[in-house]
Backbone as CSV, one residue per row, in Angstrom:
resi,resn,N_x,N_y,N_z,CA_x,CA_y,CA_z,C_x,C_y,C_z
1,MET,-30.177,-24.336,-59.024,-30.230,-25.408,-60.022,-30.366,-24.841,-61.428
2,GLY,-31.133,-23.734,-61.552,-31.273,-23.125,-62.857,-32.030,-21.816,-62.770
3,ARG,-31.629,-20.852,-63.607,-32.298,-19.548,-63.640,-32.577,-19.178,-65.088
4,TRP,-33.743,-18.562,-65.312,-34.142,-18.153,-66.650,-34.870,-16.820,-66.573
5,THR,-34.922,-16.149,-67.711,-35.669,-14.904,-67.831,-36.579,-15.003,-69.050
6,VAL,-37.852,-14.614,-68.873,-38.814,-14.617,-69.978,-39.498,-13.252,-70.023
7,ASP,-40.179,-12.986,-71.127,-40.955,-11.756,-71.218,-42.167,-11.857,-70.296
8,ALA,-42.353,-10.867,-69.447,-43.422,-10.919,-68.448,-44.799,-11.025,-69.095
9,ARG,-45.037,-10.258,-70.169,-46.348,-10.293,-70.812,-46.620,-11.672,-71.424
10,GLU,-45.618,-12.257,-72.067,-45.804,-13.581,-72.671,-46.125,-14.625,-71.612
11,LEU,-45.450,-14.558,-70.487,-45.709,-15.516,-69.413,-47.114,-15.326,-68.855
12,ALA,-47.497,-14.090,-68.583,-48.835,-13.822,-68.043,-49.918,-14.275,-69.015
13,ASP,-49.714,-14.014,-70.313,-50.703,-14.433,-71.311,-50.796,-15.958,-71.391
14,ALA,-49.658,-16.634,-71.319,-49.656,-18.103,-71.384,-50.418,-18.700,-70.209
15,LEU,-50.185,-18.176,-69.010,-50.876,-18.699,-67.831,-52.362,-18.361,-67.861
16,ARG,-52.700,-17.221,-68.409,-54.115,-16.865,-68.526,-54.826,-17.819,-69.496
17,THR,-54.143,-18.176,-70.586,-54.712,-19.141,-71.528,-54.903,-20.498,-70.862
18,MET,-53.900,-20.926,-70.094,-54.009,-22.191,-69.376,-55.202,-22.166,-68.422
19,LYS,-55.383,-21.060,-67.735,-56.477,-20.950,-66.772,-57.828,-21.109,-67.456
20,LYS,-57.968,-20.552,-68.659,-59.245,-20.618,-69.368,-59.526,-21.994,-69.938
21,LEU,-58.498,-22.642,-70.482,-58.710,-23.853,-71.278,-58.445,-25.150,-70.529
22,ALA,-57.827,-25.083,-69.368,-57.458,-26.312,-68.662,-58.276,-26.527,-67.400
23,LYS,-59.483,-25.979,-67.356,-60.316,-26.131,-66.164,-60.647,-27.601,-65.918
24,GLY,-60.515,-27.998,-64.666,-60.872,-29.362,-64.300,-59.804,-30.393,-64.589
25,SER,-58.641,-29.979,-65.095,-57.605,-30.957,-65.403,-57.071,-31.587,-64.125
26,THR,-56.823,-32.894,-64.175,-56.268,-33.606,-63.019,-54.845,-34.075,-63.276
27,GLY,-54.301,-33.742,-64.448,-52.954,-34.178,-64.785,-51.895,-33.180,-64.364
28,ASP,-50.648,-33.635,-64.334,-49.535,-32.760,-64.000,-49.318,-31.711,-65.081
29,GLY,-48.649,-30.652,-64.696,-48.182,-29.658,-65.646,-46.674,-29.764,-65.772
30,GLY,-46.144,-29.437,-66.929,-44.711,-29.512,-67.148,-44.138,-28.169,-67.567
31,TRP,-43.089,-27.739,-66.896,-42.342,-26.540,-67.271,-40.989,-27.031,-67.774
32,THR,-40.851,-27.073,-69.087,-39.635,-27.597,-69.696,-38.732,-26.432,-70.107
33,PHE,-37.618,-26.315,-69.424,-36.686,-25.207,-69.635,-35.533,-25.634,-70.525
34,ALA,-35.151,-24.771,-71.435,-33.932,-24.887,-72.222,-33.224,-23.535,-72.140
35,PRO,-31.972,-23.454,-72.541,-31.289,-22.152,-72.475,-31.977,-21.051,-73.279
36,ASP,-32.784,-21.442,-74.301,-33.413,-20.412,-75.148,-34.934,-20.528,-75.221
37,GLU,-35.520,-21.406,-74.409,-36.971,-21.585,-74.502,-37.545,-22.117,-73.201
38,LEU,-38.774,-21.718,-72.907,-39.589,-22.320,-71.854,-40.861,-22.833,-72.506
39,ARG,-41.176,-24.107,-72.267,-42.416,-24.679,-72.792,-43.268,-25.148,-71.618
40,ILE,-44.479,-24.593,-71.531,-45.406,-24.956,-70.462,-46.473,-25.871,-71.042
41,SER,-46.643,-27.055,-70.447,-47.605,-28.042,-70.936,-48.549,-28.429,-69.819
42,TRP,-49.833,-28.469,-70.172,-50.839,-28.868,-69.182,-52.147,-29.154,-69.904
43,ALA,-52.782,-30.253,-69.539,-54.112,-30.606,-70.047,-54.175,-30.595,-71.572
44,GLY,-53.129,-31.119,-72.212,-53.118,-31.186,-73.664,-52.657,-29.918,-74.341
45,LEU,-52.428,-28.844,-73.586,-51.928,-27.592,-74.143,-50.415,-27.536,-73.994
46,SER,-49.762,-26.923,-74.960,-48.319,-26.757,-74.900,-47.975,-25.400,-75.507
47,LEU,-47.474,-24.484,-74.691,-47.185,-23.118,-75.115,-45.713,-22.827,-74.920
48,GLY,-45.074,-22.312,-75.960,-43.655,-22.013,-75.903,-43.383,-20.531,-75.776
49,LEU,-42.380,-20.185,-74.985,-41.967,-18.805,-74.785,-40.459,-18.705,-74.997
50,ALA,-40.018,-17.603,-75.574,-38.579,-17.354,-75.671,-38.030,-17.150,-74.267
51,ALA,-36.848,-17.681,-74.020,-36.249,-17.577,-72.689,-34.736,-17.436,-72.810
52,ARG,-34.124,-16.961,-71.751,-32.665,-16.922,-71.625,-32.328,-17.583,-70.297
53,GLY,-31.546,-18.640,-70.360,-31.256,-19.355,-69.132,-29.933,-20.070,-69.153
54,ASP,-29.651,-20.774,-68.057,-28.348,-21.418,-67.909,-28.430,-22.918,-67.691
55,ASP,-29.618,-23.515,-67.917,-29.728,-24.956,-67.685,-30.889,-25.501,-68.516
56,ALA,-30.983,-26.831,-68.578,-32.076,-27.493,-69.298,-32.638,-28.583,-68.399
57,LEU,-33.930,-28.488,-68.085,-34.585,-29.472,-67.216,-36.094,-29.331,-67.351
58,THR,-36.801,-30.290,-66.797,-38.261,-30.236,-66.749,-38.705,-30.244,-65.289
59,ALA,-39.545,-29.291,-64.940,-40.134,-29.246,-63.603,-41.600,-29.661,-63.723
60,ARG,-41.947,-30.764,-63.083,-43.326,-31.245,-63.107,-44.064,-30.711,-61.896
61,LEU,-45.240,-30.137,-62.130,-46.076,-29.614,-61.057,-47.381,-30.398,-61.024
62,SER,-47.870,-30.655,-59.837,-49.152,-31.345,-59.701,-50.276,-30.469,-60.244
63,ALA,-51.417,-31.087,-60.490,-52.572,-30.338,-60.991,-52.978,-29.241,-60.011
64,SER,-52.934,-29.540,-58.719,-53.319,-28.526,-57.729,-52.335,-27.359,-57.737
65,ALA,-51.044,-27.652,-57.923,-50.057,-26.576,-58.002,-50.278,-25.734,-59.242
66,MET,-50.617,-26.372,-60.361,-50.875,-25.619,-61.589,-52.110,-24.740,-61.425
67,ARG,-53.141,-25.265,-60.777,-54.356,-24.462,-60.581,-54.060,-23.239,-59.714
68,THR,-53.176,-23.416,-58.736,-52.770,-22.269,-57.917,-51.954,-21.272,-58.741
69,LEU,-51.053,-21.802,-59.530,-50.134,-20.948,-60.284,-50.847,-20.056,-61.290
70,VAL,-51.827,-20.603,-62.009,-52.478,-19.812,-63.054,-53.337,-18.691,-62.470
71,LYS,-53.564,-18.714,-61.166,-54.351,-17.658,-60.522,-53.484,-16.542,-59.947
72,VAL,-52.168,-16.761,-59.958,-51.265,-15.766,-59.363,-51.164,-14.554,-60.286
73,PRO,-51.443,-13.348,-59.785,-51.295,-12.147,-60.619,-49.817,-11.819,-60.819
74,LEU,-49.355,-11.885,-62.062,-47.953,-11.621,-62.366,-47.810,-10.293,-63.100
75,PRO,-46.661,-9.649,-62.968,-46.433,-8.403,-63.716,-46.467,-8.667,-65.219
76,ARG,-46.824,-7.648,-65.986,-46.980,-7.810,-67.426,-45.989,-6.955,-68.224
77,THR,-45.011,-6.389,-67.573,-44.031,-5.562,-68.279,-42.620,-5.978,-67.890
78,GLY,-41.705,-5.836,-68.834,-40.301,-6.108,-68.562,-39.966,-7.588,-68.593
79,ASP,-38.775,-7.911,-68.087,-38.328,-9.300,-67.989,-38.802,-9.905,-66.676
80,HIS,-39.141,-11.181,-66.745,-39.620,-11.871,-65.540,-38.656,-13.015,-65.212
81,PRO,-38.068,-13.021,-64.022,-37.131,-14.088,-63.655,-37.859,-15.333,-63.139
82,LEU,-37.337,-16.466,-63.484,-37.819,-17.753,-62.989,-36.610,-18.556,-62.541
83,ARG,-36.822,-19.402,-61.528,-35.711,-20.249,-61.115,-36.234,-21.529,-60.481
84,VAL,-35.412,-22.550,-60.552,-35.701,-23.824,-59.898,-34.590,-24.075,-58.897
85,GLU,-34.980,-24.249,-57.649,-34.028,-24.545,-56.580,-34.555,-25.725,-55.781
86,GLY,-33.736,-26.754,-55.674,-34.179,-27.944,-54.954,-35.399,-28.542,-55.625
87,ASP,-36.458,-28.662,-54.864,-37.693,-29.226,-55.413,-38.792,-28.169,-55.475
88,ARG,-38.410,-26.917,-55.814,-39.395,-25.840,-55.899,-39.140,-24.983,-57.135
89,LEU,-40.245,-24.553,-57.733,-40.210,-23.625,-58.858,-40.609,-22.248,-58.347
90,TYR,-39.715,-21.285,-58.487,-39.980,-19.907,-58.048,-40.460,-19.112,-59.252
91,VAL,-41.676,-18.575,-59.140,-42.287,-17.906,-60.282,-42.475,-16.411,-60.076
92,ASP,-42.341,-15.938,-58.849,-42.538,-14.508,-58.595,-41.833,-14.133,-57.299
93,GLY,-40.563,-13.794,-57.412,-39.807,-13.455,-56.211,-39.659,-14.647,-55.290
94,SER,-40.204,-14.532,-54.086,-40.094,-15.615,-53.104,-41.242,-16.611,-53.199
95,PHE,-42.232,-16.325,-54.061,-43.360,-17.250,-54.192,-42.923,-18.470,-54.996
96,SER,-43.169,-19.646,-54.440,-42.734,-20.874,-55.106,-43.752,-21.980,-54.888
97,LEU,-43.632,-23.004,-55.708,-44.504,-24.173,-55.623,-43.649,-25.434,-55.721
98,PRO,-44.085,-26.512,-55.058,-43.294,-27.750,-55.127,-43.330,-28.344,-56.528
99,CYS,-42.240,-28.962,-56.920,-42.164,-29.595,-58.227,-41.245,-30.803,-58.158
100,VAL,-41.312,-31.635,-59.175,-40.387,-32.751,-59.342,-39.481,-32.402,-60.511
101,VAL,-38.194,-32.340,-60.267,-37.242,-31.916,-61.293,-36.698,-33.136,-62.027
102,GLN,-36.755,-33.080,-63.360,-36.258,-34.158,-64.187,-35.295,-33.591,-65.221
103,PRO,-34.066,-34.115,-65.303,-33.143,-33.668,-66.339,-33.729,-33.906,-67.723
104,ARG,-33.369,-33.070,-68.676,-33.930,-33.168,-70.020,-33.544,-34.462,-70.726
105,ASP,-32.385,-35.044,-70.377,-31.924,-36.244,-71.085,-32.460,-37.530,-70.477
106,VAL,-33.365,-37.425,-69.502,-33.957,-38.610,-68.883,-35.325,-38.867,-69.504
107,PRO,-35.613,-40.129,-69.905,-36.928,-40.417,-70.492,-38.064,-40.029,-69.546
108,GLN,-39.127,-39.462,-70.107,-40.295,-39.089,-69.310,-41.179,-40.328,-69.150
109,LEU,-41.220,-40.867,-67.961,-41.919,-42.129,-67.714,-43.400,-41.940,-67.433
110,LEU,-43.819,-40.710,-67.171,-45.224,-40.428,-66.902,-45.721,-39.376,-67.880
111,PRO,-46.851,-39.627,-68.542,-47.432,-38.562,-69.359,-47.917,-37.427,-68.467
112,MET,-47.965,-36.225,-69.003,-48.393,-35.093,-68.195,-49.840,-35.238,-67.721
113,ASP,-50.658,-35.942,-68.503,-52.057,-36.131,-68.129,-52.285,-37.517,-67.533
114,HIS,-51.307,-38.010,-66.785,-51.391,-39.372,-66.266,-52.512,-39.527,-65.242
115,ARG,-52.952,-40.775,-65.102,-53.937,-41.136,-64.086,-53.206,-41.594,-62.823
116,PRO,-53.873,-41.585,-61.672,-53.241,-42.140,-60.468,-52.793,-43.584,-60.677
117,LEU,-53.529,-44.342,-61.499,-53.146,-45.725,-61.774,-51.785,-45.784,-62.458
118,ASP,-51.493,-44.841,-63.354,-50.194,-44.827,-64.033,-49.054,-44.694,-63.022
119,VAL,-49.277,-43.900,-61.985,-48.255,-43.730,-60.947,-48.097,-45.027,-60.161
120,ALA,-49.213,-45.660,-59.816,-49.155,-46.903,-59.046,-48.431,-48.010,-59.808
121,LEU,-48.470,-47.949,-61.137,-47.851,-48.990,-61.961,-46.367,-48.763,-62.222
122,LEU,-45.835,-47.619,-61.821,-44.436,-47.309,-62.126,-43.483,-48.391,-61.624
123,THR,-43.673,-48.851,-60.392,-42.742,-49.827,-59.824,-42.902,-51.206,-60.445
124,TYR,-43.981,-51.432,-61.185,-44.184,-52.701,-61.874,-43.606,-52.660,-63.288
125,ARG,-43.355,-51.469,-63.793,-42.871,-51.313,-65.167,-41.410,-50.887,-65.263
126,HIS,-40.865,-50.355,-64.164,-39.495,-49.838,-64.199,-38.772,-50.211,-62.916
127,ASP,-37.464,-50.390,-63.012,-36.695,-50.713,-61.809,-36.405,-49.453,-61.008
128,ALA,-35.919,-49.658,-59.792,-35.722,-48.541,-58.863,-34.708,-47.533,-59.399
129,ALA,-33.643,-48.020,-60.058,-32.620,-47.104,-60.565,-33.186,-46.185,-61.647
130,THR,-34.035,-46.735,-62.496,-34.640,-45.934,-63.560,-35.549,-44.862,-62.973
131,LEU,-36.324,-45.231,-61.962,-37.234,-44.268,-61.334,-36.454,-43.172,-60.607
132,THR,-35.353,-43.544,-59.975,-34.531,-42.546,-59.288,-33.920,-41.573,-60.297
133,ALA,-33.412,-42.103,-61.406,-32.815,-41.248,-62.439,-33.838,-40.289,-63.032
134,ALA,-35.102,-40.718,-63.076,-36.166,-39.876,-63.632,-36.710,-38.884,-62.611
135,GLY,-36.172,-38.914,-61.388,-36.618,-37.977,-60.360,-37.985,-38.297,-59.800
136,LEU,-38.366,-39.573,-59.812,-39.720,-39.947,-59.421,-39.798,-40.641,-58.062
137,ASP,-38.729,-40.600,-57.299,-38.748,-41.289,-56.002,-39.859,-40.757,-55.102
138,ARG,-40.000,-39.445,-55.042,-41.033,-38.872,-54.169,-42.429,-39.237,-54.670
139,VAL,-42.613,-39.210,-55.985,-43.904,-39.566,-56.574,-44.264,-41.006,-56.218
140,VAL,-43.281,-41.896,-56.331,-43.507,-43.308,-56.011,-43.816,-43.482,-54.526
141,ALA,-43.085,-42.778,-53.672,-43.331,-42.876,-52.224,-44.733,-42.394,-51.876
142,ASP,-45.159,-41.305,-52.494,-46.514,-40.801,-52.244,-47.563,-41.812,-52.697
143,ALA,-47.317,-42.474,-53.833,-48.264,-43.471,-54.335,-48.364,-44.660,-53.383
144,ARG,-47.231,-45.053,-52.805,-47.254,-46.158,-51.833,-48.095,-45.777,-50.614
145,GLU,-47.937,-44.549,-50.157,-48.734,-44.097,-49.015,-50.220,-44.061,-49.362
146,ASP,-50.550,-43.596,-50.550,-51.953,-43.559,-50.976,-52.530,-44.974,-51.056
147,ARG,-51.732,-45.905,-51.582,-52.201,-47.292,-51.670,-52.449,-47.872,-50.286
148,ALA,-51.505,-47.671,-49.365,-51.665,-48.212,-48.018,-52.891,-47.608,-47.336
149,ARG,-53.108,-46.314,-47.530,-54.271,-45.653,-46.930,-55.567,-46.216,-47.520
150,SER,-55.601,-46.428,-48.825,-56.799,-46.969,-49.478,-57.063,-48.406,-49.049
151,VAL,-55.996,-49.188,-48.893,-56.144,-50.578,-48.452,-56.742,-50.621,-47.049
152,ARG,-56.243,-49.766,-46.166,-56.779,-49.742,-44.800,-58.250,-49.341,-44.796
153,ALA,-58.606,-48.365,-45.618,-59.996,-47.913,-45.666,-60.902,-49.023,-46.196
154,ALA,-60.450,-49.724,-47.230,-61.254,-50.817,-47.789,-61.417,-51.943,-46.773
155,ALA,-60.341,-52.257,-46.057,-60.414,-53.325,-45.051,-61.372,-52.960,-43.930
156,GLU,-61.361,-51.706,-43.513,-62.287,-51.272,-42.464,-63.733,-51.389,-42.932
157,ALA,-63.977,-51.037,-44.192,-65.342,-51.117,-44.715,-65.814,-52.567,-44.836
158,LEU,-64.885,-53.499,-45.026,-65.247,-54.907,-45.222,-64.950,-55.769,-43.998
159,ALA,-64.609,-55.140,-42.886,-64.239,-55.901,-41.693,-65.370,-56.798,-41.223
160,TRP,-66.607,-56.373,-41.438,-67.748,-57.181,-40.993,-67.827,-58.513,-41.723
161,LEU,-67.100,-58.626,-42.845,-67.040,-59.887,-43.589,-65.784,-60.692,-43.256
162,GLY,-65.027,-60.215,-42.285,-63.798,-60.902,-41.904,-62.616,-60.561,-42.794
163,VAL,-62.747,-59.513,-43.602,-61.667,-59.110,-44.506,-60.646,-58.274,-43.740
164,GLU,-59.377,-58.598,-43.923,-58.296,-57.865,-43.290,-57.504,-57.088,-44.336
165,ALA,-56.685,-56.154,-43.860,-55.891,-55.332,-44.772,-54.975,-56.186,-45.638
166,SER,-54.433,-57.257,-45.065,-53.537,-58.124,-45.852,-54.279,-58.776,-47.014
167,HIS,-55.571,-59.096,-46.809,-56.365,-59.685,-47.898,-56.538,-58.679,-49.031
168,VAL,-56.887,-57.455,-48.667,-57.091,-56.414,-49.680,-55.794,-56.126,-50.418
169,ASP,-54.691,-56.070,-49.673,-53.414,-55.743,-50.302,-52.985,-56.820,-51.285
170,ARG,-53.269,-58.084,-50.970,-52.926,-59.159,-51.910,-53.745,-59.042,-53.178
171,TRP,-55.014,-58.652,-53.034,-55.841,-58.453,-54.224,-55.297,-57.300,-55.067
172,VAL,-54.954,-56.193,-54.414,-54.411,-55.038,-55.133,-53.110,-55.419,-55.842
173,GLU,-52.263,-56.173,-55.161,-51.001,-56.604,-55.767,-51.249,-57.442,-57.016
174,ALA,-52.179,-58.376,-56.932,-52.495,-59.208,-58.096,-53.099,-58.382,-59.217
175,HIS,-53.950,-57.432,-58.857,-54.573,-56.562,-59.852,-53.530,-55.728,-60.584
176,LEU,-52.637,-55.077,-59.850,-51.636,-54.215,-60.477,-50.650,-55.026,-61.311
177,THR,-50.301,-56.214,-60.844,-49.406,-57.083,-61.617,-50.031,-57.448,-62.955
178,ALA,-51.326,-57.770,-62.929,-52.014,-58.130,-64.172,-52.132,-56.930,-65.102
179,VAL,-52.489,-55.779,-64.565,-52.637,-54.577,-65.396,-51.305,-54.183,-66.021
180,ALA,-50.226,-54.293,-65.250,-48.908,-53.961,-65.778,-48.514,-54.884,-66.928
181,ALA,-49.058,-56.107,-66.909,-48.772,-57.073,-67.969,-49.693,-56.909,-69.175
182,GLY,-50.642,-55.969,-69.085,-51.513,-55.695,-70.215,-52.920,-56.233,-70.094
183,ALA,-53.248,-56.877,-68.970,-54.599,-57.398,-68.767,-55.436,-56.359,-68.018
184,PRO,-56.773,-56.392,-68.191,-57.612,-55.439,-67.457,-57.564,-55.667,-65.951
185,SER,-57.385,-56.904,-65.519,-57.215,-57.280,-64.126,-56.964,-58.769,-64.118
186,PHE,-56.836,-59.353,-62.944,-56.656,-60.799,-62.902,-58.011,-61.477,-62.799
187,ASP,-58.102,-62.703,-63.281,-59.362,-63.437,-63.342,-59.636,-64.110,-62.002
188,VAL,-60.743,-63.719,-61.374,-61.102,-64.324,-60.087,-62.312,-65.238,-60.228
189,THR,-62.702,-65.536,-61.470,-63.854,-66.401,-61.691,-63.497,-67.837,-61.357
190,PRO,-64.217,-68.459,-60.403,-63.897,-69.858,-60.080,-64.265,-70.759,-61.240
191,THR,-63.412,-71.724,-61.531,-63.669,-72.671,-62.620,-63.664,-74.076,-62.060
192,ALA,-64.654,-74.853,-62.473,-64.738,-76.247,-62.042,-63.792,-77.090,-62.892
193,PRO,-63.187,-78.098,-62.302,-62.290,-78.953,-63.096,-63.099,-79.686,-64.169
194,PRO,-62.520,-79.930,-65.330,-63.241,-80.644,-66.394,-63.565,-82.073,-65.974
195,LYS,-64.654,-82.584,-66.508,-65.059,-83.951,-66.198,-65.303,-84.712,-67.496
196,THR,-65.206,-86.032,-67.402,-65.452,-86.916,-68.545,-66.865,-87.483,-68.451
197,ILE,-67.601,-87.390,-69.533,-68.957,-87.937,-69.587,-68.903,-89.326,-70.208
198,VAL,-69.437,-90.308,-69.492,-69.472,-91.687,-69.990,-70.920,-92.160,-70.030
199,ILE,-71.357,-92.629,-71.185,-72.715,-93.157,-71.351,-72.601,-94.643,-71.656
200,ASP,-73.181,-95.430,-70.746,-73.074,-96.876,-70.976,-74.180,-97.353,-71.906
201,ARG,-74.221,-98.657,-72.159,-75.175,-99.213,-73.122,-76.625,-99.047,-72.684
202,ASP,-76.838,-98.930,-71.393,-78.190,-98.749,-70.878,-78.611,-97.288,-70.848
203,GLY,-77.756,-96.415,-71.324,-78.091,-94.985,-71.326,-77.765,-94.276,-70.030
204,GLN,-77.107,-94.994,-69.125,-76.726,-94.373,-67.864,-75.571,-93.394,-68.094
205,VAL,-75.708,-92.170,-67.535,-74.684,-91.144,-67.704,-73.903,-91.007,-66.406
206,ASP,-72.597,-91.035,-66.503,-71.729,-90.848,-65.338,-70.708,-89.762,-65.663
207,LEU,-70.396,-88.960,-64.634,-69.392,-87.915,-64.753,-68.170,-88.311,-63.938
208,PHE,-67.011,-88.275,-64.542,-65.777,-88.648,-63.876,-64.777,-87.498,-63.993
209,PRO,-64.134,-87.176,-62.901,-63.066,-86.168,-63.008,-61.920,-86.699,-63.843
210,PRO,-61.086,-85.818,-64.386,-59.970,-86.289,-65.213,-59.000,-87.090,-64.378
211,THR,-58.346,-88.050,-64.998,-57.363,-88.903,-64.290,-55.968,-88.439,-64.625
């Protein structure tokens, strides 16, 4: 899919900086390749390296993959080859990590420091064709599995109250729909219907529902 060459020392120094400053990050990392540059972004950091390559794309790596990557001892002399094949980024010979590949001309629908909620909201904010073009089908599928697993766990914890998975899932659906529309969640506060107050000449007060 694409091959690039960078200076080994520059790459090793960049990853060492990431390791020091991005501890505890839960967001994705981005390796944005151009024919003449590699830009690595993670946890608010963005470091650019001169590169020579034959393609332009962004490879998104999960936080766990980035934490693994910054610990890999890389050579510090000469040119260092990098390549993206399929859904993997090869950083040292045969050593590779899974990634989501996104063409450079496709809008980035997820910030690199996104929350799990941002992923869950993707299908509420974008149509399927847009998500496919952005290379996010696998991300969306994983989020659906996580949601289903969480719904089942919540239903099991509340089963003693007669709560079923379908009840929890309907609540989650309403919650995500409201959040996608800009609300913090949907309103579940019960409201009583308004009533009319009538005071007769004797001071008797009566409440009547609206007609």
